[in-house]
N, C-alpha and C positions, 0 to 999 in steps of 0.2 A: 861553583858560584861566580858568577860575572865580578869583576871588579867594579867596586863602588855600591853594591848591593850588600845589605846586612840581611840578616835572618829575620829580623823584626818585620821588614815589608814584605816578605814572602806569605802567600795565602796560606792558611792553615788547612790540612788535610783532615778528613773526617772519616771515621769509620777504619777502612782497611781494605785489604784485598779479600779477607773472608767475609766481610760484611756484604759483598755483592753476590754471594751465593746462598745467602739466608733467605727461607720461605719469607712470603710477604705476611703481615699480621694477619690480615683477613682471609687467608687461606689455610689456616692452621686451627684445629680444635674445632668447637662448636660454631664459632664464627663462620665457618664455611658452608653453612647452611642457611645463613641469613644473607639478605640482599647488601650490596656493596654500591653505595652511590644514590642520590635522592631519587633519581628516575626509576631504579629498580625496586625502591622502598614504595614509590607510589604504585607501580604495577603490582607489587607483593599484596599491598594492602587492598587494592582495588578487586583483584581476581580472589583474594581470601573471602571478603564479604560476599560477593558474588558465589562463590562456593558454599558458604552457609547459607545464603538465601536458596540456592537450589537443593540444599539438604532439607531445609523447611518445606520446600515445594514437593519434595518426594513424599515427605510424610503425610502433608495435606492431601495430595492427589491419590495417595495409596488409601486412605482412611475415606474419602469421598467415593473411591470405586472409578475415577477418571483414569482409565488405562492408558489412553494415548497421551495424556498430560504426564503421566507416571514415566512412560518411556522418554518422552522429550526432556523430562527434568532429569532422569538418570543420566541420559546422554550429555546433556550441558553441564551438569554437576562434575561429571568425570572430566570433561574438557576444561572447565573452571580450575578444577583441582590441580590438572597436569600444568596449566598455565602459572598458577599459584606456585607450583614447585619449581618449574623453570625459572620464574623471576627470582626466587630464593636462591638457587645455587649457580645461575649464570654470573660470570664476571664481564664487567665491561672493559674494554681495552682503553688503556690511558694514552696510547701512542697516536 
């Protein structure tokens, strides 16, 4: 310690060396399957609603016998569900 300095004026250290190696809270347990950050939540909700709407369209087109619409609804439903999943598991870089 330099002369004239006392321990009261030193900045406090938080955590410790082992704290740097701990996993982030949002990457452990069930939280790793949910979005992290507001932009990811917006995309997750948007593509989730679109996937539900496409599931309804698959049922409606199937019962009416519109086979071309059924094929398009199935393809779009799979794509929207995939995007819904990706928005849920992808992590934003904070750097």
